[in-house]
C-alpha positions as CSV (number, residue, x, y, z in Angstrom):
1,T,-58.7,131.3,33.0
2,T,-60.9,128.7,30.2
3,V,-64.8,128.9,29.7
4,A,-67.0,127.2,31.7
5,P,-69.6,125.2,30.6
6,G,-72.7,127.7,30.1
7,V,-74.4,130.2,27.7
8,Y,-72.6,133.5,27.0
9,I,-74.5,136.3,25.6
10,V,-72.5,138.8,23.6
11,V,-72.6,142.4,25.0
12,P,-72.7,144.8,21.6
13,A,-71.6,147.6,24.0
14,Q,-68.4,146.1,25.4
15,S,-67.6,144.4,21.4
16,T,-65.8,146.2,18.6
17,V,-65.8,144.7,15.0
18,N,-62.7,146.4,12.5
19,W,-62.3,146.5,9.6
20,A,-59.6,147.2,6.6
21,G,-59.5,147.4,2.9
22,K,-56.6,148.8,0.6
23,K,-55.1,149.4,-2.8
24,P,-52.2,147.0,-3.3
25,L,-50.6,149.1,-6.0
26,L,-50.6,152.3,-3.7
27,S,-48.7,152.6,-0.9
28,G,-49.7,153.3,2.3
29,Y,-53.6,153.6,0.4
30,I,-55.4,151.7,3.2
31,N,-58.4,152.2,4.6
32,Q,-60.5,151.1,7.7
33,G,-63.6,151.6,10.5
34,S,-65.5,149.6,12.5
35,I,-69.1,147.8,12.3
36,A,-71.0,146.9,15.6
37,L,-72.8,143.6,16.7
38,K,-76.4,143.9,16.7
39,S,-76.7,140.4,19.4
40,G,-74.4,137.7,20.0
41,S,-74.4,134.8,22.1
42,I,-71.8,131.1,23.0
43,S,-72.9,127.8,24.0
44,V,-70.4,126.0,25.5
45,T,-70.0,122.9,26.7
46,D,-67.4,120.3,27.9
47,T,-66.6,119.0,24.6
48,T,-67.8,121.8,21.8
49,A,-69.1,125.6,21.6
50,Q,-71.3,127.0,19.1
51,G,-73.0,130.0,18.8
52,S,-73.6,132.9,16.3
53,F,-74.0,137.0,16.4
54,I,-76.1,139.0,14.6
55,I,-73.6,142.2,12.6
56,D,-75.8,145.4,12.3
57,M,-74.2,146.3,8.8
58,N,-76.2,149.8,9.0
59,T,-73.4,151.1,11.7
60,L,-70.7,150.3,9.5
61,S,-68.1,153.7,10.2
62,V,-65.1,154.6,8.1
63,T,-63.0,156.0,10.4
64,Q,-59.6,156.4,8.9
65,T,-59.1,157.1,5.0
66,P,-54.8,158.7,4.6
67,T,-54.9,159.3,1.3
68,K,-58.4,161.0,1.4
69,P,-58.5,163.4,5.2
70,G,-62.0,164.4,5.5
71,Q,-64.0,161.8,3.1
72,E,-64.7,159.1,5.6
73,S,-68.3,160.1,5.3
74,R,-68.5,159.4,2.1
75,L,-66.1,156.2,1.7
76,A,-69.4,154.5,4.1
77,E,-72.5,155.4,2.3
78,H,-70.6,154.0,-1.0
79,L,-69.9,150.7,0.8
80,M,-73.3,150.8,2.1
81,G,-74.7,150.7,-1.6
82,E,-75.6,148.3,-3.5
83,R,-72.2,148.2,-6.2
84,W,-70.9,147.2,-1.8
85,F,-72.7,145.6,1.2
86,N,-76.6,146.8,-0.3
87,V,-76.5,147.2,3.6
88,S,-80.5,148.9,2.2
89,A,-81.4,144.9,1.8
90,H,-78.9,143.4,3.3
91,P,-79.2,145.5,6.9
92,T,-77.4,141.9,9.3
93,A,-75.1,139.5,8.1
94,T,-74.4,136.7,10.9
95,F,-71.5,134.4,11.5
96,T,-71.8,130.9,13.1
97,I,-69.7,129.1,15.2
98,N,-70.5,125.4,13.8
99,E,-66.9,124.3,15.7
100,V,-64.0,125.3,17.9
101,T,-61.6,123.0,17.8
102,K,-58.6,123.1,20.9
103,L,-55.3,122.9,19.8
104,P,-52.3,121.2,21.3
105,D,-51.4,124.7,23.4
106,S,-54.9,125.6,23.9
107,D,-54.7,125.5,27.7
108,E,-51.8,127.4,28.1
109,T,-52.5,130.2,25.2
110,F,-56.2,130.3,25.2
111,V,-56.0,130.3,21.3
112,Y,-58.6,127.7,19.6
113,M,-59.7,127.3,16.2
114,I,-63.4,128.2,15.1
115,N,-64.7,126.5,12.3
116,G,-67.8,128.8,10.6
117,S,-70.3,130.1,8.6
118,L,-70.4,134.2,7.5
119,T,-73.8,134.6,5.5
120,M,-73.7,138.4,3.9
121,K,-75.4,139.9,1.3
122,G,-77.4,136.5,1.1
123,K,-74.2,134.3,0.5
124,T,-72.7,131.5,3.0
125,N,-69.5,131.0,2.9
126,P,-66.7,129.0,5.6
127,L,-64.4,131.2,7.6
128,S,-61.4,129.8,10.0
129,F,-59.7,131.8,12.2
130,P,-57.5,131.0,15.1
131,A,-59.1,133.0,18.2
132,T,-58.3,134.1,22.2
133,I,-60.9,132.8,24.5
134,Y,-60.7,133.3,28.1
135,T,-62.7,133.7,31.0
136,D,-62.0,137.4,32.6
137,A,-62.1,138.6,36.2
138,N,-65.5,139.2,36.2
139,N,-66.4,135.6,34.3
140,N,-67.5,136.5,31.0
141,L,-65.5,134.9,28.0
142,K,-63.7,137.4,26.0
143,A,-62.7,136.6,22.4
144,T,-60.0,137.9,19.8
145,A,-59.2,137.5,16.8
146,S,-57.6,138.6,13.5
147,L,-58.2,137.7,9.8
148,E,-59.2,138.2,6.7
149,F,-61.9,137.2,4.0
150,N,-61.9,137.3,0.4
151,R,-65.4,139.3,-0.1
152,T,-65.0,138.5,-4.3
153,L,-67.4,135.0,-2.4
154,W,-70.2,137.7,-0.8
155,D,-70.1,139.0,-5.1
156,I,-68.6,141.7,-3.9
157,T,-66.8,142.5,-6.8
158,S,-66.3,146.1,-7.3
159,G,-63.0,147.1,-7.9
160,S,-61.4,143.6,-8.0
161,A,-58.9,142.6,-10.7
162,S,-60.2,139.0,-10.6
163,F,-63.0,140.2,-11.9
164,F,-62.9,143.1,-14.2
165,D,-59.3,144.4,-16.1
166,G,-58.0,147.8,-16.8
167,L,-58.1,149.3,-13.3
168,A,-54.9,149.7,-13.6
169,D,-53.8,151.2,-9.6
170,N,-57.4,151.1,-8.6
171,V,-57.6,148.2,-8.4
172,I,-59.3,147.5,-4.4
173,D,-57.8,144.1,-3.3
174,D,-59.4,141.1,-2.5
175,M,-59.4,140.5,0.9
176,V,-61.0,142.6,3.9
177,S,-59.2,142.5,7.5
178,L,-61.5,142.1,10.4
179,S,-60.7,141.9,14.3
180,F,-62.1,141.8,16.7
181,D,-62.8,142.2,20.9
182,L,-65.9,140.5,21.9
183,T,-67.3,140.1,25.7
184,A,-69.9,138.0,26.3
185,T,-71.2,137.4,30.3
186,P,-72.9,134.3,31.6
187,Q,-76.5,133.6,31.1
């Protein structure tokens, strides 16, 4: 059903955030992993919804490196380093929902447009994407979405052909895929 007005608190243990990155010139070179939410809340009224989520960058993990099996922990360490997410200096990232827009068929599909901002590595940029949002049988708010963002907008330029020449097949795609499945309980 549609979400009733109220405040909903994210349950990190029941929520997942997955990521994927690729080297576009190498067939099958798609690394995947996950990252945990630290906390979050969503406030819903009859006409608006706002909220924020804190992402624990220290939990960044690599679950799959198909072209280099067994190198998952090494890649995770690399991604947490200064050239990528610089987790020691920036241990959290924050996504803030600024607006949730109802689409013409939202009452049937439960799909809404989310407009917000992602703060990562001390930089904030807008991020918009469609998300399925509904209430489950236990009155929990559920939200799922898949999206992409351009990592270079947060000064994550390592391996980017947009910033470096001569990378050949070592080019790493600027776009990072994210998918999430959130559960939030009514306060």
